[in-house]
C-alpha positions as a Markdown table, in Angstrom:
| # | Residue | x | y | z |
|---|---|---|---|---|
| 1 | Unk | -17.9 | -6.5 | 2.7 |
| 2 | Unk | -17.5 | -2.8 | 2.3 |
| 3 | Unk | -19.9 | -0.8 | 0.1 |
| 4 | Unk | -19.8 | 3.0 | -0.5 |
| 5 | Unk | -22.7 | 4.7 | -2.1 |
| 6 | Unk | -22.8 | 8.2 | -3.5 |
| 7 | Unk | -20.4 | 9.7 | -0.9 |
| 8 | Unk | -20.1 | 13.5 | -0.7 |
| 9 | Unk | -17.7 | 15.5 | 1.5 |
| 10 | Unk | -16.8 | 19.2 | 1.4 |
| 11 | Unk | -14.8 | 21.4 | 3.7 |
| 12 | Unk | -16.4 | 24.9 | 3.5 |
| 13 | Unk | -16.2 | 25.7 | -0.2 |
| 14 | Unk | -13.8 | 23.0 | -1.2 |
| 15 | Unk | -15.5 | 20.0 | -2.7 |
| 16 | Unk | -13.4 | 16.9 | -1.9 |
| 17 | Unk | -15.7 | 13.8 | -2.6 |
| 18 | Unk | -18.4 | 14.2 | -5.2 |
| 19 | Unk | -20.5 | 11.1 | -5.4 |
| 20 | Unk | -18.0 | 8.3 | -4.9 |
| 21 | Unk | -19.3 | 4.8 | -5.1 |
| 22 | Unk | -17.3 | 1.6 | -4.7 |
| 23 | Unk | -17.3 | -1.9 | -3.4 |
| 24 | Unk | -14.6 | -4.1 | -1.7 |
| 25 | Unk | -15.3 | -7.8 | -2.0 |
| 26 | Unk | -14.4 | -10.3 | 0.6 |
| 27 | Unk | -10.6 | -11.1 | 0.6 |
| 28 | Unk | -9.9 | -8.5 | -2.1 |
| 29 | Unk | -7.2 | -5.8 | -2.4 |
| 30 | Unk | -8.7 | -2.6 | -3.9 |
| 31 | Unk | -6.1 | 0.0 | -4.8 |
| 32 | Unk | -7.1 | 3.7 | -5.1 |
| 33 | Unk | -4.9 | 5.9 | -7.3 |
| 34 | Unk | -5.0 | 9.6 | -8.1 |
| 35 | Unk | -3.1 | 12.8 | -7.8 |
| 36 | Unk | -2.6 | 14.8 | -4.6 |
| 37 | Unk | -5.8 | 16.5 | -3.3 |
| 38 | Unk | -8.2 | 14.2 | -5.2 |
| 39 | Unk | -9.8 | 12.9 | -2.0 |
| 40 | Unk | -8.1 | 9.5 | -1.5 |
| 41 | Unk | -7.0 | 9.9 | 2.1 |
| 42 | Unk | -10.3 | 11.7 | 3.0 |
| 43 | Unk | -12.2 | 8.7 | 1.6 |
| 44 | Unk | -10.2 | 6.4 | 3.9 |
| 45 | Unk | -10.8 | 8.6 | 6.9 |
| 46 | Unk | -14.6 | 8.6 | 6.1 |
| 47 | Unk | -14.5 | 4.8 | 5.9 |
| 48 | Unk | -12.9 | 4.4 | 9.3 |
| 49 | Unk | -15.3 | 6.9 | 10.9 |
| 50 | Unk | -12.6 | 9.6 | 11.6 |
| 51 | Unk | -14.6 | 12.0 | 9.4 |
| 52 | Unk | -18.3 | 12.1 | 8.8 |
| 53 | Unk | -19.5 | 12.6 | 5.2 |
| 54 | Unk | -22.0 | 15.2 | 4.1 |
| 55 | Unk | -24.2 | 12.6 | 2.4 |
| 56 | Unk | -24.1 | 9.1 | 1.1 |
| 57 | Unk | -23.7 | 5.6 | 2.7 |
| 58 | Unk | -20.7 | 3.6 | 4.0 |
| 59 | Unk | -21.9 | 0.1 | 4.7 |
| 60 | Unk | -19.4 | -2.2 | 6.5 |
| 61 | Unk | -20.7 | -5.7 | 7.4 |
| 62 | Unk | -24.3 | -4.6 | 6.8 |
| 63 | Unk | -24.0 | -1.5 | 9.1 |
| 64 | Unk | -24.2 | 2.0 | 7.7 |
| 65 | Unk | -21.3 | 3.6 | 9.7 |
| 66 | Unk | -22.5 | 7.2 | 8.8 |
| 67 | Unk | -25.7 | 6.7 | 10.7 |
| 68 | Unk | -24.9 | 4.2 | 13.5 |
| 69 | Unk | -24.4 | 5.0 | 17.1 |
| 70 | Unk | -20.9 | 5.3 | 18.8 |
| 71 | Unk | -21.1 | 1.7 | 20.3 |
| 72 | Unk | -21.7 | 0.1 | 16.8 |
| 73 | Unk | -19.1 | 2.4 | 15.2 |
| 74 | Unk | -16.5 | 1.2 | 17.8 |
| 75 | Unk | -17.3 | -2.4 | 17.0 |
| 76 | Unk | -16.8 | -1.7 | 13.3 |
| 77 | Unk | -13.5 | 0.1 | 14.0 |
| 78 | Unk | -12.3 | -2.9 | 15.9 |
| 79 | Unk | -12.4 | -4.8 | 12.6 |
| 80 | Unk | -10.2 | -2.3 | 10.8 |
| 81 | Unk | -6.4 | -2.0 | 10.9 |
| 82 | Unk | -5.1 | 1.4 | 9.6 |
| 83 | Unk | -1.6 | 2.1 | 8.4 |
| 84 | Unk | -1.1 | 5.8 | 8.4 |
| 85 | Unk | 1.0 | 7.6 | 5.7 |
| 86 | Unk | 3.9 | 8.4 | 8.1 |
| 87 | Unk | 3.3 | 5.2 | 10.2 |
| 88 | Unk | 2.2 | 7.5 | 13.0 |
| 89 | Unk | 4.1 | 5.8 | 15.8 |
| 90 | Unk | 4.2 | 7.3 | 19.2 |
| 91 | Unk | 7.8 | 8.7 | 19.7 |
| 92 | Unk | 7.7 | 8.4 | 23.5 |
| 93 | Unk | 6.6 | 4.7 | 23.5 |
| 94 | Unk | 8.8 | 1.6 | 22.8 |
| 95 | Unk | 8.2 | -0.5 | 19.7 |
| 96 | Unk | 6.5 | -3.1 | 21.9 |
| 97 | Unk | 4.2 | -0.5 | 23.4 |
| 98 | Unk | 3.4 | 0.9 | 20.0 |
| 99 | Unk | 2.4 | -2.5 | 18.6 |
| 100 | Unk | 0.4 | -3.4 | 21.7 |
| 101 | Unk | -1.4 | 0.0 | 21.8 |
| 102 | Unk | -4.5 | -1.1 | 19.8 |
| 103 | Unk | -4.7 | -4.4 | 21.7 |
| 104 | Unk | -4.8 | -2.7 | 25.1 |
| 105 | Unk | -7.7 | -0.6 | 23.9 |
| 106 | Unk | -9.6 | -3.1 | 21.7 |
| 107 | Unk | -9.0 | -6.6 | 23.3 |
| 108 | Unk | -9.1 | -8.3 | 26.7 |
| 109 | Unk | -5.8 | -10.1 | 26.2 |
| 110 | Unk | -3.5 | -10.6 | 29.2 |
| 111 | Unk | 0.0 | -8.9 | 29.3 |
| 112 | Unk | 1.6 | -12.2 | 28.5 |
| 113 | Unk | -0.7 | -12.9 | 25.5 |
| 114 | Unk | 0.0 | -9.3 | 24.3 |
| 115 | Unk | 3.7 | -9.8 | 24.5 |
| 116 | Unk | 3.5 | -13.0 | 22.5 |
| 117 | Unk | 1.4 | -11.4 | 19.8 |
| 118 | Unk | 3.7 | -8.4 | 19.5 |
| 119 | Unk | 6.6 | -10.7 | 18.8 |
| 120 | Unk | 4.5 | -12.7 | 16.4 |
| 121 | Unk | 3.3 | -9.6 | 14.5 |
| 122 | Unk | 6.8 | -8.1 | 14.2 |
| 123 | Unk | 8.0 | -11.5 | 12.9 |
| 124 | Unk | 5.1 | -11.5 | 10.4 |
| 125 | Unk | 6.4 | -8.2 | 8.9 |
| 126 | Unk | 10.0 | -9.4 | 8.9 |
| 127 | Unk | 11.3 | -7.7 | 12.1 |
| 128 | Unk | 13.0 | -9.4 | 15.0 |
| 129 | Unk | 12.0 | -9.1 | 18.7 |
| 130 | Unk | 15.4 | -7.4 | 19.4 |
| 131 | Unk | 13.8 | -4.1 | 18.5 |
| 132 | Unk | 10.9 | -4.3 | 21.0 |
| 133 | Unk | 12.6 | -2.1 | 23.6 |
| 134 | Unk | 13.8 | 0.6 | 21.1 |
| 135 | Unk | 12.1 | 3.9 | 20.4 |
| 136 | Unk | 10.9 | 4.7 | 16.9 |
| 137 | Unk | 13.7 | 7.3 | 16.5 |
| 138 | Unk | 16.2 | 4.4 | 16.3 |
| 139 | Unk | 14.5 | 2.9 | 13.2 |
| 140 | Unk | 14.7 | 3.6 | 9.5 |
| 141 | Unk | 11.7 | 4.8 | 7.5 |
| 142 | Unk | 11.1 | 1.3 | 6.1 |
| 143 | Unk | 11.2 | -0.3 | 9.6 |
| 144 | Unk | 8.8 | 2.3 | 11.0 |
| 145 | Unk | 6.3 | 1.4 | 8.2 |
| 146 | Unk | 6.6 | -2.2 | 9.1 |
| 147 | Unk | 6.1 | -1.5 | 12.8 |
| 148 | Unk | 3.0 | 0.5 | 11.9 |
| 149 | Unk | 1.9 | -2.5 | 9.9 |
| 150 | Unk | 2.5 | -4.9 | 12.8 |
| 151 | Unk | 0.4 | -2.6 | 15.0 |
| 152 | Unk | -2.4 | -2.5 | 12.5 |
| 153 | Unk | -2.6 | -6.3 | 12.4 |
| 154 | Unk | -2.0 | -7.0 | 16.1 |
| 155 | Unk | -5.7 | -7.1 | 17.1 |
| 156 | Unk | -6.5 | -9.3 | 14.1 |
| 157 | Unk | -8.6 | -7.0 | 11.9 |
| 158 | Unk | -10.9 | -8.2 | 9.1 |
| 159 | Unk | -10.0 | -5.1 | 7.0 |
| 160 | Unk | -6.7 | -3.2 | 6.6 |
| 161 | Unk | -6.6 | 0.3 | 5.1 |
| 162 | Unk | -3.2 | 1.5 | 3.9 |
| 163 | Unk | -2.6 | 5.3 | 3.3 |
| 164 | Unk | 0.4 | 5.7 | 1.0 |
| 165 | Unk | 2.3 | 2.7 | 2.4 |
| 166 | Unk | 5.4 | 3.2 | 0.2 |
| 167 | Unk | 5.7 | 7.0 | 0.4 |
| 168 | Unk | 9.3 | 8.0 | 1.3 |
| 169 | Unk | 10.7 | 4.6 | 0.7 |
| 170 | Unk | 13.3 | 3.5 | -1.8 |
| 171 | Unk | 12.2 | 1.1 | -4.7 |
| 172 | Unk | 13.5 | -2.0 | -2.9 |
| 173 | Unk | 11.8 | -1.2 | 0.4 |
| 174 | Unk | 8.6 | -0.3 | -1.5 |
| 175 | Unk | 8.7 | -3.7 | -3.1 |
| 176 | Unk | 9.2 | -5.3 | 0.4 |
| 177 | Unk | 6.1 | -3.5 | 1.6 |
| 178 | Unk | 4.2 | -4.7 | -1.5 |
| 179 | Unk | 5.2 | -8.3 | -0.7 |
| 180 | Unk | 4.1 | -7.8 | 2.9 |
| 181 | Unk | 0.6 | -6.6 | 1.8 |
| 182 | Unk | 0.3 | -9.7 | -0.4 |
| 183 | Unk | 1.6 | -12.0 | 2.4 |
| 184 | Unk | -0.9 | -10.5 | 5.0 |
| 185 | Unk | -3.8 | -11.0 | 2.5 |
| 186 | Unk | -2.9 | -14.7 | 2.2 |
| 187 | Unk | -2.0 | -15.2 | 5.8 |
| 188 | Unk | -4.8 | -13.3 | 7.5 |
| 189 | Unk | -7.4 | -13.5 | 4.7 |
| 190 | Unk | -8.0 | -9.7 | 5.1 |
| 191 | Unk | -9.8 | -7.4 | 2.7 |
| 192 | Unk | -7.7 | -4.3 | 2.0 |
| 193 | Unk | -7.9 | -0.8 | 0.6 |
| 194 | Unk | -4.6 | 0.7 | -0.5 |
| 195 | Unk | -4.3 | 4.4 | -1.4 |
| 196 | Unk | -1.1 | 5.0 | -3.4 |
| 197 | Unk | 0.7 | 7.1 | -6.0 |
| 198 | Unk | 3.1 | 4.2 | -6.6 |
| 199 | Unk | 2.1 | 2.4 | -9.8 |
| 200 | Unk | 4.7 | -0.4 | -9.5 |
| 201 | Unk | 3.2 | -1.2 | -6.1 |
| 202 | Unk | -0.4 | -0.8 | -7.5 |
| 203 | Unk | 0.3 | -3.3 | -10.3 |
| 204 | Unk | 1.8 | -5.8 | -7.9 |
| 205 | Unk | -0.8 | -5.9 | -5.1 |
| 206 | Unk | -4.2 | -4.9 | -6.8 |
| 207 | Unk | -7.1 | -7.2 | -7.5 |
| 208 | Unk | -8.9 | -4.1 | -8.8 |
| 209 | Unk | -7.8 | -0.4 | -9.2 |
| 210 | Unk | -9.9 | 2.7 | -8.9 |
| 211 | Unk | -8.8 | 6.2 | -10.0 |
| 212 | Unk | -10.2 | 9.3 | -8.3 |
| 213 | Unk | -10.1 | 12.7 | -10.0 |
| 214 | Unk | -11.7 | 15.8 | -8.5 |
| 215 | Unk | -13.6 | 13.6 | -6.0 |
| 216 | Unk | -15.1 | 11.3 | -8.6 |
| 217 | Unk | -14.3 | 7.8 | -9.8 |
| 218 | Unk | -13.1 | 8.0 | -13.4 |
| 219 | Unk | -11.8 | 4.4 | -13.8 |
| 220 | Unk | -12.5 | 1.1 | -12.2 |
| 221 | Unk | -11.2 | -2.3 | -13.2 |
| 222 | Unk | -8.5 | -5.0 | -13.0 |
| 223 | Unk | -4.8 | -4.3 | -13.7 |
| 224 | Unk | -5.3 | -6.0 | -17.1 |
| 225 | Unk | -8.2 | -3.6 | -17.9 |
| 226 | Unk | -6.2 | -0.6 | -16.8 |
| 227 | Unk | -3.2 | -1.6 | -19.1 |
| 228 | Unk | -5.6 | -2.1 | -22.0 |
| 229 | Unk | -7.3 | 1.2 | -21.4 |
| 230 | Unk | -4.0 | 3.2 | -21.3 |
| 231 | Unk | -2.8 | 1.4 | -24.4 |
| 232 | Unk | -5.8 | 2.6 | -26.3 |
| 233 | Unk | -7.4 | 5.6 | -24.6 |
| 234 | Unk | -10.7 | 6.7 | -26.1 |
| 235 | Unk | -12.5 | 9.0 | -23.6 |
| 236 | Unk | -11.2 | 12.0 | -21.7 |
| 237 | Unk | -11.2 | 9.9 | -18.5 |
| 238 | Unk | -9.1 | 7.2 | -20.3 |
| 239 | Unk | -6.6 | 9.9 | -21.3 |
| 240 | Unk | -6.5 | 11.3 | -17.7 |
| 241 | Unk | -5.8 | 7.7 | -16.5 |
| 242 | Unk | -3.0 | 7.3 | -19.0 |
| 243 | Unk | -1.5 | 10.7 | -18.1 |
| 244 | Unk | -1.5 | 9.8 | -14.4 |
| 245 | Unk | 0.0 | 6.3 | -15.0 |
| 246 | Unk | 2.6 | 7.6 | -17.4 |
| 247 | Unk | 3.5 | 10.5 | -15.0 |
| 248 | Unk | 3.2 | 13.0 | -17.8 |
| 249 | Unk | 2.8 | 16.8 | -17.5 |
| 250 | Unk | 1.0 | 16.8 | -20.9 |
| 251 | Unk | -2.6 | 15.7 | -21.0 |
| 252 | Unk | -6.1 | 16.7 | -19.9 |
| 253 | Unk | -5.2 | 16.9 | -16.2 |
| 254 | Unk | -4.1 | 20.6 | -15.8 |
| 255 | Unk | -0.6 | 21.1 | -14.3 |
| 256 | Unk | 0.6 | 24.4 | -12.8 |
| 257 | Unk | 4.1 | 25.1 | -13.9 |
| 258 | Unk | 6.2 | 28.3 | -13.7 |
| 259 | Unk | 9.8 | 28.5 | -14.7 |
| 260 | Unk | 12.1 | 31.4 | -14.2 |
| 261 | Unk | 14.9 | 31.6 | -16.8 |
| 262 | Unk | 18.2 | 33.4 | -16.0 |
C-alpha cells in the first residue's frame, strides 16, 4: 500500500505541493486530475524517489522512502513501473533493448529469459514481436506509449505510475490505452496511480479520483461521487472541480486570456 502524509515541495519561491495527503489501496487505480502546474507530475516524481520532498512522509510497503537509505530506496523502486509522459524511449536502442532496459538493471534474468519476457510484454500491450528490431523513430505516438508501457511492466512491478498516458493521442488510441490500463490491473494485480487531464480516460479507469489545485487536494472520491458533486456544486472547491471537468474558462479557477482584435 502507498500512503502520502502532509507532503510539501517548493522550488525556490514556487510552492508546488502544499500538504498533500492520499492513500492507494491494494489493487486500486487512483487517478489524479488537475490543471497544468498544479503539482501532479512532481507528486509522482516524489513518490518514485526522483525528487525529495521538503517535508512529509511517503510510505510504500511500510517504508518511508523520504528517510530511507539508498539500498532500501532501490528495493522500493524495483517494485514500481513508471510510464513517462512522452514514453521516454531511448532513440539509439531497438524496441527490444528499450523493453529489456529495466530488466537488465533490476533482475538477474538470463538473455534468453529476457527475450521471452520482452515478447510476452509487447504481446500484453497489443504489439507483435515483429517490431523488436526497429528503433522508436519508426513507431507512431500510440505505439511508443505502448512500448513504454511494456517496458514498465517487464520487471513485474507491484505498482505502476502513469504520467499523462493519453497526451498527444487521438480519442481512439486514448481509449486503447485506457483499456490496457484496466487489462494490466486485472492481469498483473497491480496498484496504479494515473496522472491525467483526460476526463474520458479518468472516468473509464478510476476506482477513485483526486483533484489537485495549487498543490492541495480539493476533491477525493469515486467517479460516482465526482459526478454527483459537479451536478450539484456547493463549495468553492466543488465549483473548481466542475469548472475543470467541464473544461470551462468561466469559474473560480482564474484563467489568463488576452485577445487582440483587428
